Every structure is written in C-alpha cells, then in structure tokens.
C-alpha positions as CSV (number, residue, x, y, z in Angstrom):
1,M,-89.9,-275.5,71.9
2,T,-87.8,-274.2,74.7
3,R,-84.6,-274.3,72.5
4,F,-86.5,-272.5,69.7
5,V,-87.7,-269.7,72.1
6,R,-84.2,-269.2,73.6
7,F,-82.5,-269.2,70.2
8,P,-81.0,-265.7,69.7
9,V,-82.7,-265.1,66.3
10,T,-86.1,-265.9,67.9
11,W,-85.9,-263.5,70.8
12,M,-84.2,-260.8,68.6
13,A,-87.0,-261.0,66.0
14,V,-89.8,-261.0,68.6
15,G,-88.2,-258.1,70.5
16,I,-87.7,-255.9,67.5
17,V,-91.3,-256.4,66.3
18,V,-92.7,-255.7,69.7
19,L,-90.6,-252.5,70.0
20,I,-91.6,-251.2,66.6
21,L,-95.2,-251.6,67.6
22,I,-94.7,-249.8,70.9
23,E,-92.7,-247.0,69.4
24,S,-95.5,-246.2,67.0
25,L,-97.6,-245.4,70.0
26,G,-95.1,-242.8,71.2
27,Y,-96.0,-240.4,68.3
28,L,-99.7,-240.3,69.2
29,G,-101.4,-237.6,71.1
30,P,-102.6,-234.1,70.3
31,G,-100.4,-231.0,71.0
32,Y,-98.0,-231.2,73.9
33,T,-99.7,-234.3,75.3
34,V,-97.5,-236.2,72.9
35,L,-94.7,-235.8,75.4
36,A,-96.5,-237.8,78.0
37,T,-97.4,-240.4,75.4
38,A,-93.8,-240.7,74.3
39,V,-92.5,-241.1,77.8
40,A,-95.1,-243.8,78.6
41,A,-94.1,-245.6,75.4
42,C,-90.5,-245.5,76.3
43,A,-91.1,-246.9,79.7
44,L,-93.2,-249.7,78.2
45,G,-90.5,-250.4,75.6
46,V,-87.8,-250.8,78.3
47,W,-90.1,-253.0,80.3
48,A,-90.8,-255.2,77.2
49,Y,-87.1,-255.4,76.5
50,V,-86.4,-256.7,80.0
51,L,-89.2,-259.2,79.9
52,I,-88.1,-260.6,76.6
53,M,-84.5,-260.9,77.7
54,R,-85.4,-262.6,81.0
55,H,-88.2,-264.9,79.8
56,M,-87.2,-265.7,76.2
57,A,-83.4,-265.3,76.1
58,R,-83.1,-266.4,79.8
59,R,-80.5,-263.8,80.6
60,A,-80.1,-260.9,83.0
61,T,-79.9,-257.3,81.7
62,P,-76.8,-255.8,83.3
63,E,-76.8,-253.3,80.4
64,L,-79.7,-251.6,82.2
65,A,-78.3,-251.9,85.7
66,V,-79.7,-248.9,87.6
67,R,-76.4,-248.3,89.5
68,T,-74.7,-247.5,86.3
69,L,-77.3,-245.1,84.9
70,G,-75.8,-241.7,85.9
71,R,-72.3,-242.4,84.9
72,N,-72.9,-244.1,81.6
73,L,-75.8,-241.8,80.5
74,G,-73.4,-238.9,81.2
75,I,-70.7,-240.5,79.1
76,G,-73.1,-241.0,76.2
77,L,-74.5,-237.5,76.4
78,A,-71.0,-236.0,76.4
79,L,-69.9,-238.1,73.5
80,G,-73.0,-237.3,71.4
81,L,-72.7,-233.6,72.0
82,G,-68.9,-233.7,71.5
83,V,-68.9,-235.6,68.2
84,M,-71.8,-233.7,66.7
85,G,-70.8,-230.3,68.1
86,L,-67.3,-230.7,66.7
87,S,-68.7,-231.9,63.4
88,F,-71.1,-229.0,63.1
89,G,-68.5,-226.5,64.1
90,A,-66.0,-227.9,61.6
91,V,-68.5,-227.8,58.7
92,W,-69.4,-224.2,59.6
93,A,-65.7,-223.1,59.9
94,L,-65.0,-224.6,56.5
95,G,-67.8,-222.5,54.9
96,G,-70.3,-225.2,54.5
97,Y,-73.1,-223.6,56.5
98,Q,-74.6,-220.2,56.9
99,V,-76.1,-219.9,60.4
100,T,-78.5,-217.3,61.8
101,V,-80.8,-217.2,64.9
102,A,-84.3,-218.3,63.9
103,D,-87.0,-215.6,64.3
104,L,-89.4,-217.5,66.6
105,S,-92.0,-216.5,69.2
106,G,-91.9,-217.9,72.7
107,T,-94.5,-220.5,71.9
108,E,-92.6,-221.5,68.7
109,R,-89.4,-221.9,70.7
110,L,-91.2,-224.3,73.1
111,R,-92.5,-226.3,70.1
112,V,-89.0,-226.5,68.6
113,L,-87.6,-227.7,71.9
114,L,-90.3,-230.3,72.2
115,I,-89.7,-231.6,68.6
116,A,-85.9,-231.7,69.3
117,F,-86.5,-233.6,72.6
118,L,-88.7,-236.2,70.9
119,A,-86.3,-236.5,68.0
120,G,-83.7,-237.6,70.6
121,L,-85.9,-239.5,73.0
122,L,-87.9,-241.9,70.9
123,P,-85.2,-243.0,68.4
124,G,-82.6,-242.8,71.1
125,I,-84.4,-245.3,73.3
126,F,-86.1,-247.6,70.8
127,E,-83.4,-247.8,68.2
128,E,-80.8,-248.6,70.9
129,L,-82.9,-251.3,72.4
130,M,-83.4,-252.8,69.0
131,F,-80.0,-252.4,67.4
132,R,-77.5,-252.5,70.3
133,G,-79.8,-254.4,72.7
134,F,-81.4,-257.1,70.6
135,L,-79.5,-257.2,67.3
136,L,-75.9,-256.8,68.4
137,Q,-76.2,-259.1,71.4
138,S,-78.1,-261.8,69.5
139,V,-75.5,-261.9,66.7
140,E,-72.8,-261.7,69.3
141,A,-74.2,-264.8,71.0
142,L,-74.1,-266.7,67.7
143,S,-71.0,-265.4,66.0
144,G,-68.9,-263.3,68.4
145,T,-68.6,-259.7,69.4
146,W,-67.0,-258.3,66.2
147,V,-69.5,-259.9,63.9
148,G,-72.2,-258.5,66.1
149,L,-70.8,-255.1,65.9
150,A,-70.4,-255.3,62.1
151,V,-73.8,-256.6,61.4
152,S,-75.6,-254.2,63.7
153,S,-73.7,-251.2,62.2
154,L,-74.5,-252.2,58.7
155,V,-78.2,-252.9,59.4
156,F,-78.5,-249.7,61.3
157,G,-77.2,-247.8,58.3
158,A,-79.4,-249.7,55.9
159,A,-82.5,-249.0,58.0
160,H,-82.1,-245.3,57.3
161,L,-82.4,-245.9,53.5
162,A,-86.2,-245.4,53.8
163,N,-85.7,-241.9,55.1
164,P,-86.3,-238.8,52.9
165,H,-83.3,-237.8,50.7
166,A,-81.4,-241.0,51.7
167,T,-78.7,-242.4,49.3
168,W,-76.3,-245.3,49.4
169,W,-73.7,-242.9,50.7
170,S,-75.9,-241.7,53.6
171,A,-76.5,-245.3,54.6
172,V,-72.7,-246.0,54.6
173,A,-72.1,-242.8,56.5
174,I,-74.6,-243.6,59.2
175,S,-73.2,-247.2,59.5
176,L,-69.7,-245.7,60.3
177,E,-70.3,-242.5,62.2
178,A,-73.3,-243.7,64.2
179,G,-73.7,-247.5,64.0
180,L,-70.0,-248.3,64.5
181,L,-69.6,-245.5,67.1
182,I,-72.6,-246.3,69.2
183,G,-71.9,-250.0,69.0
184,A,-68.3,-249.4,70.1
185,V,-69.4,-247.3,73.0
186,F,-71.9,-250.0,74.0
187,L,-69.1,-252.6,74.0
188,A,-66.7,-250.3,75.9
189,T,-69.3,-249.6,78.6
190,R,-71.6,-252.6,78.3
191,S,-74.4,-250.1,79.0
192,L,-77.5,-249.2,77.0
193,Y,-77.6,-246.0,78.9
194,A,-74.4,-244.8,77.2
195,A,-75.8,-245.8,73.8
196,V,-79.1,-244.1,74.5
197,G,-77.4,-240.9,75.8
198,L,-75.1,-240.7,72.7
199,H,-78.0,-241.2,70.3
200,F,-80.3,-238.7,72.2
201,A,-77.7,-236.0,72.3
202,W,-76.7,-236.4,68.7
203,N,-80.3,-236.1,67.4
204,F,-81.2,-233.4,69.9
205,L,-78.3,-231.1,68.9
206,V,-78.8,-231.7,65.2
207,S,-82.4,-230.7,65.5
208,L,-81.8,-227.6,67.6
209,V,-79.3,-226.2,65.1
210,G,-81.8,-226.4,62.3
211,I,-80.3,-229.3,60.3
212,P,-82.4,-232.3,59.0
213,V,-82.1,-235.3,61.4
214,S,-81.5,-238.2,59.0
215,G,-83.3,-236.5,56.2
216,G,-86.3,-235.3,58.2
217,E,-87.8,-231.8,58.2
218,A,-85.5,-229.2,59.9
219,Q,-86.7,-226.5,62.3
220,G,-84.4,-225.4,65.1
221,L,-83.5,-222.5,67.4
222,L,-80.9,-221.7,64.7
223,S,-81.5,-221.5,61.0
224,T,-78.8,-223.4,59.1
225,T,-78.5,-223.3,55.4
226,A,-76.1,-225.6,53.5
227,V,-74.0,-223.5,51.0
228,G,-71.0,-225.7,50.6
229,P,-70.5,-228.9,48.6
230,M,-72.6,-232.0,49.4
231,W,-69.6,-234.0,50.6
232,L,-69.1,-231.3,53.3
233,T,-72.6,-230.4,54.3
234,G,-74.5,-233.7,53.6
235,G,-77.0,-231.8,51.3
236,D,-80.7,-232.4,51.9
237,F,-80.1,-235.4,54.1
238,G,-78.3,-233.3,56.6
239,I,-74.9,-233.4,58.3
240,E,-75.1,-237.1,58.9
241,A,-74.2,-237.5,55.1
242,S,-71.2,-235.3,55.5
243,V,-67.7,-236.8,55.6
244,V,-66.9,-234.7,58.7
245,P,-68.9,-236.7,61.2
246,V,-67.8,-239.9,59.5
247,V,-64.2,-239.0,60.3
248,C,-65.0,-237.7,63.8
249,G,-67.2,-240.6,64.7
250,T,-64.9,-243.3,63.4
251,V,-61.9,-241.9,65.3
252,V,-63.9,-242.0,68.6
253,A,-65.2,-245.5,67.7
254,V,-61.6,-246.7,67.3
255,V,-60.7,-245.3,70.7
256,A,-63.9,-246.9,72.3
257,L,-63.0,-250.3,70.7
258,R,-59.6,-250.2,72.2
259,V,-61.2,-249.6,75.6
260,A,-63.6,-252.5,74.9
261,A,-60.7,-254.8,74.0
262,R,-58.8,-253.9,77.1
263,R,-61.8,-254.4,79.3
264,R,-62.5,-257.7,77.7
265,A,-58.9,-258.8,78.3
266,E,-59.0,-257.7,81.9
267,N,-62.4,-259.2,82.7
268,P,-63.1,-262.1,80.3
269,L,-65.8,-263.6,82.5
270,E,-67.8,-260.3,82.4
271,N,-67.8,-260.0,78.6
272,P,-69.2,-262.5,76.0
C-alpha cells in the first residue's frame, strides 16, 4: 500500500483532483467578496499541495521555499509582462489590432481590475500547482526531466481545448508559448513562484488590454479589436492563438532551457 501511495502517478492524480475541487470554490461569493474567497482558496490549494507532496510523495517542497519567493516571483512577473507585452505591441504594430481606451466609469474600472486580477490569480496558482507542480514532477520522476517537460506542455495545451473558440491550433500554440515556456522557466529556477508569476502576469495583462484570455470574454481598460488576419491576431480565441507569442515564448523558453541545462550540470545533486 505504501508503494502505491508513493507512486508518482498516484500522488499526481490525487493532487490534481483535490486542486480542481478547491479551485472551484475560488469562484464563489457575491460581488467583491469573491476576492476574499479566491485568496482563501489559493491558500488552501497551496497547503493541500504541500501536504500531498510531503505525506504521499514523501518529498520536500523546495519549489515553494519562502526564501526564494521575492526573487523568483519577480522573475516570473517580468517574463510574463515582457513576453506578452512584446507580443501585443508587435501585433498592434503590424496592424492586427485597433486599440482605444474603454469608456468606463470608476466603478466599472474597479470591476475590470478585479476580473483581470482573478484571471491571473486563480489559473496562475492552481494550474501551476497542477501542471508544473504535480504533472511535470511526477513524469520527471518516472521518465526524466525532458519527458516531464514535453508531457506537461502537451497536456497543458490540450486542457485548453474545452475553452470557447478553441481549435487544434490554439492548443498547439498554448503548448509551445505557455506550456513549454513556463515549464522551461520552472526548470531553470526550480521555483513554482516563477511559474505562478509568469502565468499571473500573462493573464492579467491580456485581460487588461481587452483581449480574450484563452477564448474567454474580454473586457479591459483598453478596447482591442482584431482587424488583421487570424494567424496574426488569434481571432476570437485571443492573442494566445497568434503566431507572434508562439515565436516570442519559444525563444525565451530555449534560453531558459539552456539556463536549466547549465544549472543541472553545475549542481547535479540539486536537480532530478
């Protein structure tokens, strides 16, 4: 029984199911109280992750070491804002978007900021705990780092096929620009804070500029209309189905993987 519980597929499956259930609680609550509910759900999700890793996988969680929080969260936020900011600017410069300032009241602006924050917070924390925390590391324990990266990236893209306006191309694009990128940054830093920061900043910025986040409804401080070809703008799914972030994200991922490989060579005992 002990061997079964400690088997990577077991603790991965249990962990992902538990996190899905907890995440669903984060969207409950009327009005602005949903923010408190979301924060509480995130705290509970992190606690559940640590418990499962320590008591089922029987491993420590250095990927959540508090001493690394500031530095690695900052790295993730900077990369998320950089990759998505550059991608948005490039699509706009190439004539793919028409951008105006949204006509919103003060209350409406607060609502938009709350929606953008939640769009970054909940997926940023729960999806990273699931895909880079449980999935990547469980496959890594069974088949090695590169297989773990490949599997987690592909599954991450496929998981977005259920989103509105999703296509096979949008799934491939997310696998490369986000799954591969965030996985590579995780391997380079061995920190879930970096992964969460990147994911949060990516979703937050996309939402604020008025573009659908992975096919969802768009309402931001800016009003962005796609006027260019679908390969450039991503169409109804949003910029994540554009070739621009695929190129930008993949380039950064390659750099991060080189950092990860160098770190692995220099400190083999610290890396699986």
